[in-house]
Each structure stands twice: as C-alpha cells, then as structure tokens.
C-alpha positions as CSV (number, residue, x, y, z in Angstrom):
1,M,-33.4,204.3,36.8
2,I,-29.8,205.2,34.0
3,E,-27.6,202.1,34.0
4,A,-23.8,202.9,32.8
5,K,-22.1,199.6,32.1
6,N,-18.5,199.3,31.4
7,I,-18.1,202.9,30.0
8,S,-14.5,204.0,28.7
9,K,-13.7,207.1,26.8
10,W,-11.1,208.3,24.7
11,F,-9.7,212.4,24.0
12,D,-7.3,212.3,21.2
13,G,-5.6,209.1,22.3
14,Q,-5.5,209.7,26.0
15,Q,-8.2,207.5,28.0
16,I,-10.1,209.6,29.9
17,L,-13.0,207.2,31.9
18,F,-12.2,203.6,32.4
19,D,-15.0,200.7,32.3
20,I,-17.3,202.9,34.8
21,N,-20.1,201.0,36.4
22,A,-22.6,202.7,38.2
23,T,-26.4,202.7,38.5
24,L,-28.6,206.3,39.2
25,E,-31.8,205.5,41.1
26,T,-35.1,206.8,40.5
27,G,-36.7,209.1,43.0
28,K,-33.2,209.7,44.2
29,T,-31.2,212.7,44.5
30,N,-27.5,210.8,42.3
31,L,-24.4,212.3,43.1
32,I,-21.6,212.7,41.1
33,I,-18.6,214.0,42.6
34,G,-14.6,214.4,42.3
35,Q,-11.9,216.5,41.9
36,S,-11.6,218.9,39.1
37,G,-10.1,217.1,35.6
38,S,-11.6,213.6,37.4
39,G,-13.9,212.9,34.8
40,K,-17.3,213.5,36.2
41,T,-18.2,216.4,33.3
42,V,-17.2,213.8,31.0
43,F,-19.0,210.7,32.5
44,M,-22.6,213.1,32.9
45,K,-22.3,214.1,29.1
46,C,-21.7,210.5,27.9
47,L,-25.1,210.2,30.1
48,I,-27.0,212.5,28.6
49,G,-25.6,211.3,25.2
50,L,-23.3,214.5,24.3
51,L,-20.5,212.0,24.3
52,T,-20.2,208.7,22.9
53,P,-18.5,206.0,25.1
54,E,-16.4,204.4,22.9
55,E,-17.1,201.2,25.0
56,G,-20.0,200.2,27.2
57,E,-23.3,201.1,27.3
58,I,-26.0,204.1,28.7
59,Y,-29.5,201.9,29.1
60,Y,-32.5,204.5,30.3
61,D,-34.9,202.6,31.8
62,G,-33.5,198.9,30.1
63,R,-33.1,200.6,26.7
64,S,-29.3,201.1,25.1
65,F,-29.2,204.6,24.1
66,R,-26.1,202.9,21.3
67,T,-29.3,201.0,19.7
68,M,-31.9,203.8,19.7
69,N,-32.4,205.1,16.2
70,A,-33.2,208.8,15.3
71,N,-36.8,209.2,16.3
72,E,-35.9,207.1,20.1
73,R,-33.6,209.4,21.0
74,R,-35.5,212.4,19.8
75,N,-38.4,210.7,22.1
76,L,-35.9,210.3,25.0
77,R,-34.7,213.8,25.1
78,T,-38.4,214.7,25.6
79,E,-38.0,212.8,28.7
80,I,-34.8,214.9,30.0
81,G,-34.4,217.7,31.8
82,M,-31.4,219.9,31.9
83,L,-30.3,222.3,34.6
84,F,-26.9,223.9,33.6
85,Q,-24.4,225.6,35.6
86,G,-24.7,228.7,34.9
87,S,-28.5,228.7,34.5
88,A,-28.6,229.6,31.4
89,L,-31.5,231.9,30.6
90,F,-32.4,233.8,28.1
91,D,-31.5,237.3,28.6
92,N,-34.3,238.9,26.5
93,E,-37.3,236.8,28.2
94,T,-39.3,237.3,31.1
95,V,-39.5,234.4,33.9
96,L,-42.7,233.2,32.1
97,G,-41.1,233.3,28.3
98,N,-37.9,231.6,29.8
99,V,-39.7,228.4,31.1
100,M,-42.4,228.5,28.5
101,F,-40.2,228.0,25.9
102,P,-39.2,224.3,25.9
103,L,-43.1,224.1,26.3
104,K,-43.6,225.6,22.9
105,M,-40.2,223.7,21.5
106,F,-41.8,220.0,22.2
107,S,-44.8,219.9,24.0
108,P,-47.5,219.0,22.3
109,L,-50.2,221.2,25.0
110,S,-52.5,224.0,23.8
111,R,-51.7,227.2,24.5
112,K,-54.0,227.7,27.3
113,E,-52.3,224.4,28.6
114,Q,-48.6,225.7,28.2
115,L,-49.6,228.6,29.7
116,E,-50.9,226.6,32.6
117,R,-48.3,224.0,33.3
118,A,-45.6,227.1,33.1
119,H,-47.5,229.2,35.7
120,F,-47.7,225.7,37.7
121,C,-44.0,225.1,37.0
122,I,-43.3,228.7,38.6
123,R,-45.3,228.6,41.4
124,R,-43.9,225.1,42.3
125,V,-40.2,226.8,42.8
126,G,-41.9,229.3,44.8
127,L,-41.8,232.6,42.2
128,E,-44.9,233.5,42.5
129,N,-45.4,237.2,40.9
130,A,-42.3,237.1,39.4
131,D,-44.0,236.2,35.8
132,D,-43.3,239.6,34.3
133,K,-39.0,240.1,35.5
134,Y,-36.4,239.7,33.4
135,P,-33.7,237.8,34.3
136,S,-31.3,240.9,35.3
137,E,-33.9,241.7,36.9
138,I,-34.0,238.5,39.8
139,S,-31.1,237.3,42.2
140,G,-28.4,234.4,41.8
141,G,-31.0,232.1,43.7
142,M,-34.0,233.0,41.8
143,Q,-32.3,232.9,38.6
144,K,-31.2,229.2,40.0
145,R,-35.1,228.7,40.2
146,V,-35.9,229.6,37.3
147,A,-33.9,227.6,36.0
148,I,-35.5,224.5,37.8
149,A,-39.1,225.9,36.7
150,R,-38.0,225.7,33.1
151,A,-36.2,221.7,33.5
152,I,-39.1,220.4,35.0
153,A,-41.8,222.0,32.4
154,L,-42.0,219.0,30.2
155,N,-42.2,217.0,33.1
156,P,-39.3,215.0,32.8
157,K,-38.8,211.4,33.9
158,Y,-34.5,212.2,34.3
159,L,-33.3,215.5,35.4
160,F,-29.7,215.5,35.1
161,C,-27.7,219.3,37.3
162,D,-24.6,220.7,36.2
163,E,-23.1,222.6,39.5
164,P,-26.3,223.2,40.6
165,N,-24.8,225.6,43.5
166,S,-22.5,227.1,41.5
167,G,-22.0,230.9,42.7
168,L,-24.5,230.7,45.3
169,D,-24.2,231.5,48.9
170,P,-24.4,228.5,51.9
171,K,-28.5,229.5,52.5
172,T,-29.0,230.0,49.2
173,S,-27.4,226.9,48.4
174,I,-29.0,224.3,50.9
175,L,-32.8,226.0,49.7
176,I,-31.7,224.7,45.7
177,D,-30.5,221.6,47.2
178,E,-33.5,221.1,49.5
179,L,-36.2,222.6,46.1
180,L,-34.4,219.2,43.9
181,S,-34.7,216.9,46.3
182,D,-38.2,217.9,47.1
183,I,-39.2,217.7,43.3
184,T,-37.3,214.7,42.9
185,H,-38.9,212.4,45.6
186,E,-42.4,214.1,44.7
187,Y,-42.5,213.3,40.5
188,Q,-40.0,210.0,41.2
189,M,-37.7,211.2,38.5
190,T,-33.8,210.1,38.2
191,T,-32.1,213.3,39.2
192,V,-28.4,213.4,38.6
193,I,-26.5,216.2,40.1
194,N,-22.7,216.6,39.0
195,T,-21.4,218.6,42.5
196,H,-18.1,220.0,44.2
197,D,-20.3,221.1,47.0
198,M,-20.1,219.0,50.3
199,N,-22.6,220.0,52.0
200,S,-24.8,218.6,49.0
201,V,-23.3,215.5,49.2
202,L,-23.8,215.6,53.2
203,G,-27.0,216.9,52.8
204,I,-29.0,215.1,49.5
205,G,-26.8,212.7,48.8
206,E,-29.1,209.8,48.8
207,K,-26.7,207.7,45.8
208,I,-23.0,209.1,45.5
209,I,-21.0,208.1,42.7
210,F,-17.3,209.2,43.6
211,I,-14.8,209.6,40.3
212,N,-11.2,209.4,40.5
213,K,-8.4,209.9,37.6
214,G,-11.7,208.1,35.8
215,H,-11.9,205.4,37.8
216,C,-15.3,204.9,39.8
217,D,-13.5,204.9,43.2
218,W,-16.9,204.6,45.2
219,Q,-20.1,204.8,45.4
220,G,-22.2,204.5,48.5
221,N,-25.0,207.5,50.4
222,D,-24.5,210.3,52.9
223,K,-24.3,207.9,55.8
224,S,-22.0,205.2,54.2
225,I,-19.6,207.9,53.0
226,F,-18.1,208.4,56.7
227,R,-17.1,204.7,57.0
228,S,-15.7,204.5,53.7
229,K,-12.1,202.9,53.2
230,S,-11.4,204.7,49.8
231,Q,-8.5,207.1,51.2
232,S,-8.5,208.7,47.4
233,L,-12.3,209.4,48.5
234,N,-11.8,210.2,52.2
235,D,-8.8,212.8,50.9
236,F,-11.5,214.3,48.8
237,V,-14.1,215.0,51.1
238,F,-12.5,215.1,54.4
239,A,-9.8,217.5,53.2
240,S,-11.3,220.9,55.7
241,E,-10.7,220.7,59.3
242,L,-14.4,220.5,60.0
243,F,-15.4,217.3,57.7
244,R,-12.7,216.0,59.3
245,E,-14.0,216.6,62.7
246,V,-17.6,215.9,61.7
247,K,-15.6,212.5,60.5
248,V,-14.5,211.1,63.6
249,F,-17.9,212.6,65.5
250,L,-19.5,209.9,63.7
251,E,-17.6,207.2,63.7
252,R,-17.6,207.4,67.4
253,E,-20.8,207.6,67.3
254,Y,-21.5,204.7,65.3
255,E,-19.1,202.9,67.4
256,A,-20.7,203.9,70.2
257,H,-24.1,202.3,68.8
258,N,-23.3,199.4,67.7
259,S,-21.3,198.1,71.1
260,E,-24.5,198.9,72.8
261,K,-26.6,196.5,70.7
C-alpha cells in the first residue's frame, strides 16, 4: 500500500498540487485520472520519488520516503517496476535482452537464474518464441508486453504505469488492461496507472483517484463512479455521448434494484 498524505507541490512559485490525500491499495489496480495539465503526472512523479513535494509525506507500506537514507531509497527502488508511456525499449537489444536488463543491473541471481526469470516473465505476458526478436520486428502491443515483462522481472511490490494504452488500438488496449489486472492480482502488487483511457477506468478501475486542477476531487471505483456527485468528474468522464448514455442506463438500473429491496 502507498499512502500520500497532504501532498503539495510548487514549480517556480506556482502551486501545482494542493494538499492531496490518497491511498493506493495493495492487490488492486489504482488509476490516476484527470485532464491534461491537471497535475496527475506530477502527483505520480511524487509517488515514485522523481519529484519531492514541498509539503506532505509518501509512505510505502508504512515507510516514509522522506526520512529514508540513501541506502534505504536504493533498496526501495528495487521494489518498484516502471512501465513507460512509449515502452522505452532498447532498440539494439532483443526481447530477451530488454527483459534481462534490470536483472543484470540489480539482481543478485546467478546468470542461469536470471535467464530463467527472464524467460518466465516473457512467457507470463504471452510472448513465447519472441526472445530473439528486436523491438522494430514486433507490433506496438507486443512491445508493450515486453515492457511489462521487464517491469515485473525483479518481482516488484509496486508497479507504476504511465499511459500504458497510449498509441494502441482498442482491442489491444483491452488486452493490456487485462494483463495488468491479472498480474496485479496474481502477485498482489500495488499497481498505479496514470491514464486518460475511460475504457480502462470502467474496465479495471478498482481504485480511482481523480485529480482536478491540482486537487484530489474524488476517490472511488469503477462502480461508484457512476453515482458520483462531483460535477468536474462527471464532465471529464462522461464527455462523450456514449458514456453519458451508459451512466443514465446504470443509474436507472441502480434505482430499480434499490426499489425492489
């Protein structure tokens, strides 16, 4: 579990985040959503430790990031997996080489054990027989799977994903969502996903944090989001006609279900 308590952040005298309190739960897909410029990326960077908030604390399973010494922070970073927006694969490395990279850098395992772990992760994301291929030889969806395999190679406790469906077609996006959800539950990770994709929000949003103009305006899940009274959240999530119709339909179903009790 990751806890953010009273997080505030400034850049050049301008306040970007305002006293944010949020809990990101273990074994769940935690989604951070909000418009471009809302502060959600800054918030995620604060959670990871790439930015230091001027006020507030970040706790990793009760451990304060602010009070950690350099060695404790290095150890924490071995517990964190990162899935970058553009996959960030090494073009001159094969699929196997990309997944092996964090193992060679940080793992105490033997070379044989590292290879076994890399092969396991590649198989876990459904990429059998792709070990020797280069990123340019595989599709965008396969590249994203390689990036996920690399992110979980060190068996992290915390997995951060920045726009994992960026540039993917809807069908592939759903497959990536399902994969992230599956491995989150399988390994009981605290998975944090920064996304604009409303299909992801409604499909795997077990915990949703809505950032609006630097404030945490709403927290809930993919079920309670349809009953939200936050106008800013409703304007963001239900901007399209399709999602507005879905909201109306589910509200009617909810009211009908309650009236039968």
